[in-house]
PAPAKE-46243 format. One record per atom (N, C-alpha, C): residue number from 1; residue in three letters; x, y, z. Coordinates in Angstrom, 3 decimals. Example, Ala and Ser with C-alpha at 12.3 -4.5 7.8 and 13.67 -1.06 7.14 Angstrom:
(1 ALA (13.190 -5.690 7.800))
(1 ALA (12.300 -4.500 7.800))
(1 ALA (13.200 -3.300 7.800))
(2 SER (12.850 -2.250 7.080))
(2 SER (13.670 -1.060 7.140))
(2 SER (12.900 0.030 7.870))
***
This chain:
(1 TYR (-8.824 -5.877 1.357))
(1 TYR (-8.035 -6.990 1.859))
(1 TYR (-6.811 -6.546 2.641))
(2 ASP (-6.379 -5.327 2.445))
(2 ASP (-5.153 -4.856 3.071))
(2 ASP (-5.224 -5.022 4.586))
(3 GLY (-4.239 -5.697 5.141))
(3 GLY (-4.172 -5.866 6.588))
(3 GLY (-4.708 -7.182 7.094))
(4 TYR (-5.335 -7.972 6.252))
(4 TYR (-5.924 -9.236 6.687))
(4 TYR (-5.171 -10.422 6.101))
(5 VAL (-5.096 -11.496 6.891))
(5 VAL (-4.536 -12.756 6.422))
(5 VAL (-5.716 -13.693 6.189))
(6 VAL (-5.800 -14.260 4.998))
(6 VAL (-6.867 -15.189 4.654))
(6 VAL (-6.273 -16.591 4.642))
(7 TRP (-6.859 -17.502 5.413))
(7 TRP (-6.397 -18.890 5.498))
(7 TRP (-7.349 -19.797 4.742))
(8 LYS (-6.785 -20.686 3.899))
(8 LYS (-7.606 -21.667 3.207))
(8 LYS (-6.727 -22.844 2.785))
(9 SER (-7.092 -24.025 3.222))
(9 SER (-6.424 -25.273 2.813))
(9 SER (-4.903 -25.235 2.985))
(10 GLY (-4.436 -24.840 4.146))
(10 GLY (-3.001 -24.823 4.418))
(10 GLY (-2.245 -23.680 3.783))
(11 LYS (-2.969 -22.720 3.229))
(11 LYS (-2.334 -21.553 2.609))
(11 LYS (-2.826 -20.283 3.282))
(12 ALA (-1.875 -19.415 3.542))
(12 ALA (-2.196 -18.093 4.095))
(12 ALA (-1.913 -17.071 3.001))
(13 THR (-2.825 -16.129 2.823))
(13 THR (-2.681 -15.112 1.789))
(13 THR (-2.834 -13.736 2.406))
(14 LYS (-1.931 -12.839 2.051))
(14 LYS (-2.018 -11.461 2.500))
(14 LYS (-1.701 -10.550 1.315))
(15 TYR (-2.413 -9.445 1.254))
(15 TYR (-2.261 -8.488 0.155))
(15 TYR (-1.517 -7.256 0.660))
(16 TYR (-0.641 -6.735 -0.182))
(16 TYR (0.146 -5.555 0.153))
(16 TYR (0.004 -4.502 -0.940))
(17 ALA (-0.148 -3.259 -0.542))
(17 ALA (-0.269 -2.146 -1.489))
(17 ALA (1.114 -1.637 -1.882))
(18 PHE (1.949 -2.559 -2.316))
(18 PHE (3.306 -2.249 -2.774))
(18 PHE (3.562 -3.041 -4.045))
(19 ASP (4.529 -2.584 -4.826))
(19 ASP (4.851 -3.295 -6.057))
(19 ASP (5.551 -4.616 -5.755))
(20 LEU (5.667 -5.439 -6.767))
(20 LEU (6.206 -6.790 -6.652))
(20 LEU (7.624 -6.818 -6.094))
(21 ASP (8.522 -5.998 -6.649))
(21 ASP (9.929 -6.029 -6.225))
(21 ASP (10.114 -5.534 -4.795))
(22 THR (9.391 -4.501 -4.410))
(22 THR (9.486 -3.979 -3.045))
(22 THR (9.009 -5.034 -2.048))
(23 THR (7.923 -5.705 -2.374))
(23 THR (7.394 -6.746 -1.489))
(23 THR (8.353 -7.927 -1.412))
(24 TYR (8.953 -8.294 -2.538))
(24 TYR (9.942 -9.381 -2.555))
(24 TYR (11.109 -9.062 -1.623))
(25 ARG (11.619 -7.844 -1.699))
(25 ARG (12.737 -7.453 -0.825))
(25 ARG (12.318 -7.510 0.648))
(26 ALA (11.095 -7.121 0.966))
(26 ALA (10.607 -7.168 2.351))
(26 ALA (10.491 -8.616 2.831))
(27 VAL (10.058 -9.511 1.953))
(27 VAL (9.970 -10.932 2.301))
(27 VAL (11.369 -11.493 2.560))
(28 MET (12.330 -11.130 1.728))
(28 MET (13.707 -11.612 1.915))
(28 MET (14.305 -11.076 3.215))
(29 ARG (14.014 -9.813 3.555))
(29 ARG (14.493 -9.264 4.833))
(29 ARG (13.860 -10.006 6.009))
(30 ALA (12.584 -10.342 5.893))
(30 ALA (11.906 -11.093 6.959))
(30 ALA (12.567 -12.463 7.127))
(31 SER (12.934 -13.105 6.028))
(31 SER (13.641 -14.392 6.094))
(31 SER (14.971 -14.238 6.824))
(32 ASP (15.693 -13.181 6.481))
(32 ASP (16.977 -12.915 7.143))
(32 ASP (16.788 -12.652 8.634))
(33 GLN (15.758 -11.891 8.989))
(33 GLN (15.509 -11.569 10.395))
(33 GLN (15.181 -12.819 11.205))
(34 LEU (14.511 -13.783 10.587))
(34 LEU (14.188 -15.035 11.277))
(34 LEU (15.310 -16.064 11.134))
(35 LYS (16.373 -15.661 10.436))
(35 LYS (17.537 -16.512 10.220))
(35 LYS (17.163 -17.833 9.537))
(36 ILE (16.332 -17.714 8.520))
(36 ILE (15.976 -18.881 7.729))
(36 ILE (16.445 -18.661 6.295))
(37 LYS (16.880 -19.748 5.677))
(37 LYS (17.370 -19.666 4.309))
(37 LYS (16.228 -19.954 3.351))
(38 SER (16.011 -19.039 2.456))
(38 SER (14.993 -19.248 1.433))
(38 SER (15.684 -19.432 0.088))
(39 THR (15.193 -20.384 -0.668))
(39 THR (15.744 -20.673 -1.979))
(39 THR (14.787 -20.159 -3.034))
(40 LEU (15.305 -19.347 -3.935))
(40 LEU (14.498 -18.821 -5.028))
(40 LEU (14.353 -19.919 -6.074))
(41 ILE (13.134 -20.440 -6.211))
(41 ILE (12.868 -21.515 -7.158))
(41 ILE (12.685 -20.951 -8.560))
(42 LYS (11.927 -19.867 -8.633))
(42 LYS (11.644 -19.260 -9.937))
(42 LYS (11.438 -17.768 -9.750))
(43 SER (11.986 -17.018 -10.665))
(43 SER (11.803 -15.575 -10.673))
(43 SER (11.448 -15.178 -12.097))
(44 ALA (10.252 -14.622 -12.236))
(44 ALA (9.824 -14.182 -13.564))
(44 ALA (9.373 -12.735 -13.458))
(45 PRO (10.065 -11.832 -14.153))
(45 PRO (9.673 -10.425 -14.083))
(45 PRO (8.190 -10.250 -14.398))
(46 LYS (7.541 -9.504 -13.558))
(46 LYS (6.125 -9.166 -13.679))
(46 LYS (5.186 -10.342 -13.413))
(47 GLU (5.723 -11.572 -13.277))
(47 GLU (4.882 -12.732 -12.974))
(47 GLU (4.970 -13.121 -11.512))
(48 GLY (6.136 -12.929 -10.902))
(48 GLY (6.259 -13.232 -9.493))
(48 GLY (7.548 -13.932 -9.117))
(49 TYR (7.654 -14.159 -7.811))
(49 TYR (8.801 -14.847 -7.231))
(49 TYR (8.261 -16.064 -6.477))
(50 PHE (8.995 -17.156 -6.547))
(50 PHE (8.580 -18.383 -5.900))
(50 PHE (9.738 -18.881 -5.043))
(51 LEU (9.514 -18.955 -3.734))
(51 LEU (10.555 -19.307 -2.774))
(51 LEU (10.210 -20.593 -2.046))
(52 GLU (11.254 -21.287 -1.612))
(52 GLU (11.061 -22.483 -0.808))
(52 GLU (11.959 -22.386 0.417))
(53 ILE (11.411 -22.770 1.545))
(53 ILE (12.160 -22.786 2.801))
(53 ILE (12.079 -24.203 3.335))
(54 LYS (13.254 -24.822 3.567))
(54 LYS (13.296 -26.219 3.996))
(54 LYS (13.892 -26.373 5.385))
(55 GLU (13.735 -25.402 6.230))
(55 GLU (14.341 -25.467 7.559))
(55 GLU (13.361 -26.042 8.568))
(56 ASN (13.422 -25.554 9.809))
(56 ASN (12.571 -26.067 10.886))
(56 ASN (11.096 -26.080 10.514))
(57 VAL (10.659 -25.032 9.825))
(57 VAL (9.262 -24.927 9.412))
(57 VAL (9.236 -24.828 7.884))
(58 PRO (9.089 -25.977 7.191))
(58 PRO (9.084 -25.931 5.721))
(58 PRO (7.906 -25.119 5.199))
(59 MET (8.211 -24.228 4.257))
(59 MET (7.182 -23.367 3.674))
(59 MET (7.484 -23.155 2.199))
(60 HIS (6.456 -22.782 1.491))
(60 HIS (6.590 -22.351 0.102))
(60 HIS (5.939 -20.970 0.040))
(61 ILE (6.645 -19.990 -0.488))
(61 ILE (6.144 -18.617 -0.529))
(61 ILE (6.063 -18.152 -1.976))
(62 ASP (4.879 -17.713 -2.365))
(62 ASP (4.673 -17.136 -3.698))
(62 ASP (4.401 -15.647 -3.530))
(63 ILE (5.121 -14.839 -4.264))
(63 ILE (4.947 -13.386 -4.252))
(63 ILE (4.472 -13.014 -5.659))
(64 LEU (3.205 -12.640 -5.747))
(64 LEU (2.572 -12.481 -7.053))
(64 LEU (1.883 -11.133 -7.185))
(65 PRO (1.869 -10.579 -8.397))
(65 PRO (1.082 -9.353 -8.592))
(65 PRO (-0.397 -9.716 -8.572))
(66 LEU (-1.223 -8.863 -7.958))
(66 LEU (-2.657 -9.127 -7.932))
(66 LEU (-3.228 -9.013 -9.342))
(67 GLU (-2.887 -7.947 -10.022))
(67 GLU (-3.292 -7.728 -11.406))
(67 GLU (-2.169 -6.987 -12.111))
(68 LYS (-2.140 -7.080 -13.414))
(68 LYS (-1.132 -6.339 -14.170))
(68 LYS (-1.405 -4.849 -14.033))
(69 ASN (-0.334 -4.073 -13.987))
(69 ASN (-0.389 -2.609 -13.913))
(69 ASN (-1.047 -2.078 -12.638))
(70 VAL (-1.107 -2.884 -11.597))
(70 VAL (-1.645 -2.456 -10.305))
(70 VAL (-0.584 -2.735 -9.256))
(71 SER (-0.317 -1.766 -8.389))
(71 SER (0.711 -1.943 -7.361))
(71 SER (0.142 -2.611 -6.115))
(72 VAL (-0.424 -3.790 -6.305))
(72 VAL (-0.875 -4.614 -5.185))
(72 VAL (-0.262 -5.983 -5.391))
(73 THR (0.373 -6.489 -4.345))
(73 THR (1.062 -7.762 -4.419))
(73 THR (0.448 -8.736 -3.426))
(74 THR (0.373 -9.990 -3.823))
(74 THR (-0.148 -11.054 -2.989))
(74 THR (1.021 -11.901 -2.502))
(75 VAL (1.076 -12.166 -1.189))
(75 VAL (2.081 -13.062 -0.632))
(75 VAL (1.329 -14.272 -0.084))
(76 VAL (1.565 -15.427 -0.715))
(76 VAL (0.890 -16.664 -0.330))
(76 VAL (1.926 -17.589 0.303))
(77 ILE (1.653 -18.002 1.530))
(77 ILE (2.550 -18.919 2.232))
(77 ILE (1.828 -20.255 2.387))
(78 SER (2.410 -21.298 1.802))
(78 SER (1.893 -22.660 1.960))
(78 SER (2.740 -23.333 3.024))
(79 ILE (2.069 -23.885 4.017))
(79 ILE (2.781 -24.500 5.127))
(79 ILE (2.134 -25.847 5.408))
(80 SER (2.938 -26.880 5.504))
(80 SER (2.387 -28.225 5.626))
(80 SER (2.151 -28.664 7.067))
(81 ILE (2.751 -27.992 8.005))
(81 ILE (2.652 -28.409 9.402))
(81 ILE (1.494 -27.686 10.069))
(82 PHE (0.556 -28.441 10.591))
(82 PHE (-0.584 -27.859 11.284))
(82 PHE (-0.106 -27.226 12.593))
(83 GLY (-0.622 -26.078 12.933))
(83 GLY (-0.282 -25.442 14.197))
(83 GLY (0.784 -24.372 14.097))
(84 ASP (1.263 -24.088 12.894))
(84 ASP (2.290 -23.059 12.735))
(84 ASP (1.710 -21.729 12.292))
(85 LYS (0.459 -21.511 12.658))
(85 LYS (-0.206 -20.260 12.316))
(85 LYS (0.546 -19.075 12.912))
(86 GLN (1.010 -19.200 14.156))
(86 GLN (1.730 -18.108 14.805))
(86 GLN (3.025 -17.787 14.069))
(87 TYR (3.695 -18.801 13.552))
(87 TYR (4.944 -18.591 12.828))
(87 TYR (4.683 -17.800 11.541))
(88 VAL (3.640 -18.191 10.815))
(88 VAL (3.276 -17.489 9.574))
(88 VAL (2.876 -16.054 9.893))
(89 GLU (2.121 -15.858 10.973))
(89 GLU (1.712 -14.504 11.352))
(89 GLU (2.917 -13.653 11.738))
(90 LEU (3.910 -14.250 12.416))
(90 LEU (5.144 -13.531 12.738))
(90 LEU (5.869 -13.144 11.450))
(91 PHE (5.927 -14.060 10.500))
(91 PHE (6.576 -13.786 9.226))
(91 PHE (5.900 -12.608 8.532))
(92 TYR (4.568 -12.638 8.456))
(92 TYR (3.831 -11.524 7.847))
(92 TYR (4.065 -10.215 8.600))
(93 LYS (4.139 -10.281 9.927))
(93 LYS (4.376 -9.071 10.719))
(93 LYS (5.720 -8.451 10.355))
(94 LEU (6.743 -9.286 10.197))
(94 LEU (8.061 -8.780 9.805))
(94 LEU (8.021 -8.169 8.402))
(95 VAL (7.291 -8.797 7.492))
(95 VAL (7.133 -8.220 6.148))
(95 VAL (6.446 -6.861 6.266))
(96 ASP (5.373 -6.808 7.068))
(96 ASP (4.666 -5.530 7.301))
(96 ASP (5.628 -4.463 7.806))
(97 ASP (6.413 -4.820 8.820))
(97 ASP (7.358 -3.865 9.412))
(97 ASP (8.375 -3.377 8.383))
(98 ASN (8.886 -4.302 7.578))
(98 ASN (9.870 -3.931 6.555))
(98 ASN (9.257 -3.018 5.498))
(99 LEU (8.020 -3.272 5.121))
(99 LEU (7.358 -2.411 4.142))
(99 LEU (7.024 -1.049 4.732))
(100 THR (6.647 -1.026 5.997))
(100 THR (6.353 0.246 6.663))
(100 THR (7.609 1.109 6.735))
(101 LYS (8.743 0.489 7.071))
(101 LYS (10.010 1.229 7.107))
(101 LYS (10.339 1.776 5.730))
(102 LYS (10.110 0.987 4.692))
(102 LYS (10.377 1.413 3.317))
(102 LYS (9.491 2.614 2.957))
(103 ALA (8.220 2.552 3.346))
(103 ALA (7.292 3.649 3.050))
(103 ALA (7.700 4.910 3.808))
(104 ASP (8.133 4.756 5.062))
(104 ASP (8.562 5.904 5.862))
(104 ASP (9.797 6.575 5.258))
(105 VAL (10.732 5.771 4.761))
(105 VAL (11.935 6.317 4.130))
(105 VAL (11.547 7.063 2.854))
(106 GLY (10.609 6.527 2.104))
(106 GLY (10.136 7.203 0.891))
(106 GLY (9.488 8.533 1.192))
(107 LYS (8.734 8.609 2.283))
(107 LYS (8.093 9.865 2.686))
(107 LYS (9.139 10.894 3.072))
(108 GLU (10.178 10.464 3.805))
(108 GLU (11.246 11.391 4.229))
(108 GLU (11.943 11.995 3.019))
(109 LYS (12.166 11.181 1.992))
(109 LYS (12.875 11.662 0.800))
(109 LYS (12.056 12.696 0.024))
(110 THR (10.723 12.590 0.085))
(110 THR (9.902 13.513 -0.674))
(110 THR (9.604 14.802 0.080))
(111 GLN (9.916 14.843 1.364))
(111 GLN (9.638 16.047 2.151))
(111 GLN (10.772 17.032 2.101))
***
């Protein structure tokens, strides 16, 4: 699944080979880069983060572990407005970029 966005019933899902907290930070950086305010609705350690965005493009973002004890995280974006596929894809691209930068910094530290 890595690298693909799956669309179903107004929800976009993408899987990341990173732990929950690292992915959450990348999602928050993507929100900052797009200058949108996200509200943390619920945060449960090891269960996930649940965000709501009520700006120009209302969205609900769930950041969930795929399975316990596995470093794969699922980012599900629910969007109610039809036609905002490009916006969601831009958001995922920024998350990808932020995670790639994080991975590159980790590689530099180990070398």
